[in-house]
Backbone as CSV, one residue per row, in Angstrom:
resi,resn,N_x,N_y,N_z,CA_x,CA_y,CA_z,C_x,C_y,C_z
1,MET,-42.090,-84.617,2.247,-41.088,-85.467,2.839,-39.731,-84.806,2.626
2,THR,-38.988,-84.709,3.733,-37.661,-84.112,3.682,-36.670,-85.075,4.326
3,ILE,-35.498,-85.213,3.712,-34.473,-86.135,4.209,-33.207,-85.349,4.537
4,LYS,-32.598,-85.694,5.692,-31.335,-85.076,6.097,-30.381,-86.162,6.591
5,GLN,-29.123,-86.057,6.191,-28.067,-86.915,6.727,-27.512,-86.213,7.959
6,LEU,-27.402,-86.954,9.071,-26.944,-86.348,10.314,-25.880,-87.206,10.976
7,GLU,-25.047,-86.557,11.753,-24.012,-87.236,12.534,-24.347,-87.033,14.004
8,ILE,-24.732,-88.098,14.671,-25.045,-88.009,16.098,-23.767,-88.300,16.873
9,ARG,-23.441,-87.389,17.781,-22.234,-87.517,18.604,-22.630,-87.530,20.074
10,ASP,-21.889,-88.307,20.843,-22.008,-88.351,22.299,-20.623,-88.727,22.812
11,SER,-20.481,-88.910,24.075,-19.194,-89.274,24.650,-18.710,-90.587,24.034
12,GLY,-17.632,-90.533,23.238,-17.062,-91.718,22.632,-17.907,-92.352,21.535
13,THR,-18.868,-91.612,20.993,-19.794,-92.179,20.020,-19.980,-91.258,18.827
14,THR,-19.947,-91.844,17.643,-20.331,-91.158,16.412,-21.231,-92.109,15.636
15,MET,-22.421,-91.633,15.284,-23.394,-92.482,14.600,-23.903,-91.788,13.339
16,PRO,-23.719,-92.402,12.164,-24.298,-91.839,10.943,-25.784,-92.191,10.873
17,MET,-26.615,-91.180,10.707,-28.061,-91.367,10.720,-28.705,-90.682,9.521
18,LEU,-29.852,-91.205,9.147,-30.687,-90.598,8.128,-31.989,-90.209,8.814
19,ALA,-32.372,-88.954,8.689,-33.610,-88.460,9.301,-34.577,-88.076,8.182
20,ILE,-35.813,-88.551,8.308,-36.830,-88.307,7.285,-38.059,-87.729,7.971
21,GLU,-38.409,-86.514,7.621,-39.633,-85.919,8.168,-40.791,-86.268,7.237
22,VAL,-41.821,-86.916,7.794,-42.973,-87.353,7.009,-44.266,-86.997,7.727
23,SER,-45.338,-86.957,6.951,-46.681,-86.837,7.506,-47.655,-87.457,6.514
24,GLY,-48.882,-87.631,6.949,-49.912,-88.153,6.063,-50.174,-87.242,4.876
25,ASP,-49.782,-85.982,5.003,-49.946,-85.035,3.898,-49.005,-85.350,2.737
26,ASP,-48.029,-86.243,2.961,-47.067,-86.605,1.916,-47.603,-87.654,0.951
27,GLY,-48.807,-88.133,1.175,-49.388,-89.056,0.208,-50.172,-90.193,0.832
28,TRP,-50.844,-90.903,-0.052,-51.752,-91.961,0.357,-51.063,-93.053,1.165
29,ILE,-49.881,-93.467,0.754,-49.238,-94.599,1.411,-48.908,-94.276,2.867
30,LEU,-48.507,-93.037,3.149,-48.229,-92.653,4.535,-49.526,-92.538,5.344
31,ARG,-50.576,-92.042,4.719,-51.874,-92.015,5.414,-52.329,-93.441,5.700
32,ARG,-52.148,-94.339,4.735,-52.536,-95.745,4.889,-51.753,-96.407,6.016
33,ALA,-50.504,-95.983,6.202,-49.667,-96.523,7.273,-50.018,-95.923,8.632
34,GLY,-50.913,-94.949,8.655,-51.366,-94.383,9.919,-50.790,-93.039,10.294
35,PHE,-50.001,-92.454,9.419,-49.438,-91.142,9.714,-50.511,-90.081,9.516
36,GLY,-50.580,-89.146,10.459,-51.537,-88.052,10.367,-50.897,-86.824,9.764
37,SER,-51.550,-85.687,9.935,-51.026,-84.450,9.343,-49.887,-83.841,10.164
38,GLN,-49.697,-84.291,11.396,-48.596,-83.803,12.235,-47.291,-84.465,11.774
39,PRO,-46.293,-83.685,11.365,-45.036,-84.292,10.893,-44.322,-85.075,11.998
40,LEU,-43.732,-86.192,11.615,-42.911,-87.023,12.498,-41.568,-87.254,11.814
41,VAL,-40.549,-87.491,12.623,-39.222,-87.761,12.080,-38.912,-89.240,12.255
42,ILE,-38.705,-89.922,11.135,-38.216,-91.295,11.151,-36.697,-91.200,11.169
43,LEU,-36.086,-91.822,12.175,-34.627,-91.792,12.293,-34.091,-93.188,12.007
44,VAL,-33.136,-93.265,11.068,-32.568,-94.537,10.639,-31.082,-94.559,10.986
45,ASN,-30.662,-95.559,11.759,-29.248,-95.759,12.048,-28.642,-96.457,10.833
46,LEU,-27.737,-95.801,10.147,-27.186,-96.336,8.907,-26.189,-97.476,9.116
47,CYS,-25.796,-97.739,10.359,-24.891,-98.867,10.630,-25.645,-100.175,10.810
48,ASP,-26.775,-100.135,11.507,-27.513,-101.382,11.747,-28.927,-101.368,11.157
49,MET,-29.290,-100.269,10.504,-30.577,-100.092,9.825,-31.781,-100.143,10.765
50,LYS,-31.564,-99.993,12.072,-32.692,-99.877,12.991,-33.298,-98.493,12.806
51,CYS,-34.625,-98.423,12.911,-35.276,-97.128,12.747,-36.516,-97.045,13.640
52,GLN,-36.891,-95.815,13.940,-38.078,-95.518,14.738,-38.610,-94.162,14.313
53,TYR,-39.911,-93.957,14.519,-40.469,-92.615,14.362,-40.793,-92.010,15.722
54,ASP,-40.789,-92.827,16.770,-41.058,-92.356,18.130,-39.738,-92.337,18.903
55,PRO,-39.289,-91.162,19.364,-38.013,-91.094,20.085,-37.962,-91.979,21.329
56,TYR,-39.123,-92.334,21.870,-39.167,-93.109,23.109,-39.325,-94.610,22.857
57,SER,-39.248,-95.051,21.610,-39.438,-96.464,21.272,-38.156,-97.177,20.845
58,TRP,-37.014,-96.624,21.133,-35.759,-97.231,20.706,-35.411,-98.495,21.486
59,GLY,-36.018,-98.716,22.633,-35.791,-99.943,23.380,-34.382,-100.082,23.927
60,THR,-33.807,-98.974,24.354,-32.460,-98.983,24.910,-32.428,-98.128,26.164
61,ARG,-31.537,-98.491,27.081,-31.357,-97.642,28.263,-30.338,-96.543,27.984
62,ALA,-29.619,-96.657,26.866,-28.650,-95.624,26.490,-29.384,-94.342,26.121
63,ARG,-28.780,-93.226,26.394,-29.433,-91.927,26.181,-29.235,-91.355,24.791
64,THR,-28.213,-91.805,24.090,-27.754,-91.130,22.877,-28.844,-90.973,21.825
65,VAL,-29.361,-92.062,21.314,-30.301,-91.981,20.196,-31.655,-91.384,20.620
66,PRO,-32.248,-91.798,21.748,-33.517,-91.165,22.128,-33.396,-89.647,22.333
67,THR,-32.319,-89.207,22.974,-32.125,-87.768,23.195,-31.952,-87.033,21.868
68,ALA,-31.122,-87.578,20.994,-30.898,-86.959,19.690,-32.179,-86.946,18.862
69,HIS,-32.920,-88.046,18.868,-34.156,-88.136,18.089,-35.170,-87.099,18.559
70,HIS,-35.331,-86.971,19.860,-36.258,-85.968,20.403,-35.821,-84.561,19.975
71,TYR,-34.532,-84.278,20.082,-34.015,-82.968,19.691,-34.258,-82.705,18.202
72,ILE,-33.976,-83.693,17.367,-34.175,-83.545,15.922,-35.637,-83.261,15.613
73,SER,-36.535,-83.976,16.263,-37.974,-83.773,16.046,-38.407,-82.364,16.448
74,GLU,-37.878,-81.878,17.549,-38.271,-80.558,18.062,-37.611,-79.400,17.310
75,HIS,-36.473,-79.635,16.676,-35.689,-78.557,16.047,-35.470,-78.785,14.553
76,TRP,-36.357,-79.541,13.921,-36.193,-79.925,12.516,-35.849,-78.740,11.604
77,ALA,-36.567,-77.666,11.727,-36.380,-76.523,10.824,-35.005,-75.871,10.983
78,GLU,-34.400,-76.003,12.161,-33.105,-75.375,12.437,-31.923,-76.256,12.019
79,ILE,-32.184,-77.522,11.758,-31.120,-78.479,11.475,-30.889,-78.566,9.966
80,ALA,-29.627,-78.492,9.581,-29.264,-78.589,8.163,-28.782,-79.999,7.837
81,ASP,-28.833,-80.348,6.575,-28.280,-81.613,6.103,-26.803,-81.673,6.504
82,ASN,-26.349,-82.816,6.986,-24.973,-83.060,7.427,-24.600,-82.384,8.743
83,ASP,-25.570,-81.906,9.505,-25.287,-81.312,10.810,-24.835,-82.366,11.815
84,VAL,-24.151,-81.892,12.845,-23.792,-82.716,13.995,-24.841,-82.476,15.070
85,ILE,-25.378,-83.568,15.596,-26.308,-83.501,16.721,-25.518,-84.012,17.923
86,ASP,-25.086,-83.084,18.773,-24.193,-83.392,19.891,-25.013,-83.539,21.175
87,VAL,-25.169,-84.772,21.641,-25.992,-85.054,22.817,-25.408,-84.399,24.067
88,GLU,-24.104,-84.403,24.214,-23.494,-83.750,25.379,-23.804,-82.246,25.379
89,PHE,-23.771,-81.614,24.228,-24.108,-80.190,24.122,-25.589,-79.967,24.425
90,ILE,-26.449,-80.810,23.881,-27.897,-80.699,24.122,-28.198,-80.777,25.606
91,LEU,-27.514,-81.677,26.318,-27.765,-81.880,27.751,-27.004,-80.899,28.640
92,GLY,-26.263,-79.963,28.037,-25.546,-78.950,28.810,-24.261,-79.454,29.444
93,GLU,-23.738,-80.574,28.982,-22.503,-81.133,29.523,-21.262,-80.550,28.844
94,ARG,-21.461,-79.884,27.714,-20.387,-79.216,26.977,-20.832,-77.794,26.671
95,ALA,-19.886,-76.880,26.669,-20.208,-75.486,26.354,-20.282,-75.232,24.855
96,THR,-19.581,-76.046,24.080,-19.583,-75.879,22.623,-19.934,-77.200,21.954
97,LYS,-20.564,-77.089,20.784,-20.956,-78.268,20.023,-19.730,-78.869,19.331
98,LYS,-19.653,-80.196,19.307,-18.567,-80.884,18.616,-18.647,-80.622,17.116
99,THR,-17.493,-80.688,16.470,-17.465,-80.595,15.017,-17.564,-81.996,14.435
100,SER,-17.820,-82.068,13.166,-18.001,-83.346,12.499,-16.711,-84.156,12.490
101,GLU,-16.863,-85.452,12.666,-15.732,-86.360,12.595,-15.153,-86.407,11.177
102,ARG,-15.935,-86.013,10.171,-15.431,-86.038,8.794,-14.240,-85.110,8.604
103,PHE,-14.150,-84.057,9.422,-13.016,-83.138,9.322,-11.748,-83.783,9.858
104,LEU,-11.870,-84.757,10.747,-10.704,-85.465,11.263,-10.143,-86.427,10.237
105,GLU,-11.024,-86.982,9.392,-10.602,-87.948,8.373,-9.724,-87.308,7.301
106,SER,-9.912,-86.026,7.031,-9.182,-85.379,5.947,-7.771,-84.963,6.365
107,LYS,-7.436,-85.124,7.631,-6.093,-84.719,8.102,-5.098,-85.831,7.939
């Protein structure tokens, strides 16, 4: 089990998230819950505590969280703790990835 703190960004949006990669190989309780040996990413919105392990089960028409969740699941090994996941960059709407909003707070 690996945990990463992430900042999801989109047009006018910043969302603090916790991403947890789990599989049934992480222990009995996860196997009991139905997780297999294929790793999945549980994404937790730290503002409202909503979470999902399936990027397509967020129950929203908004693109931000499902797109970011799918990207995180597909690129887990490349993503570092505290990274920015920029949905506009992922979708090719921006040429460069946004920087973290935390750098704006220190000014």
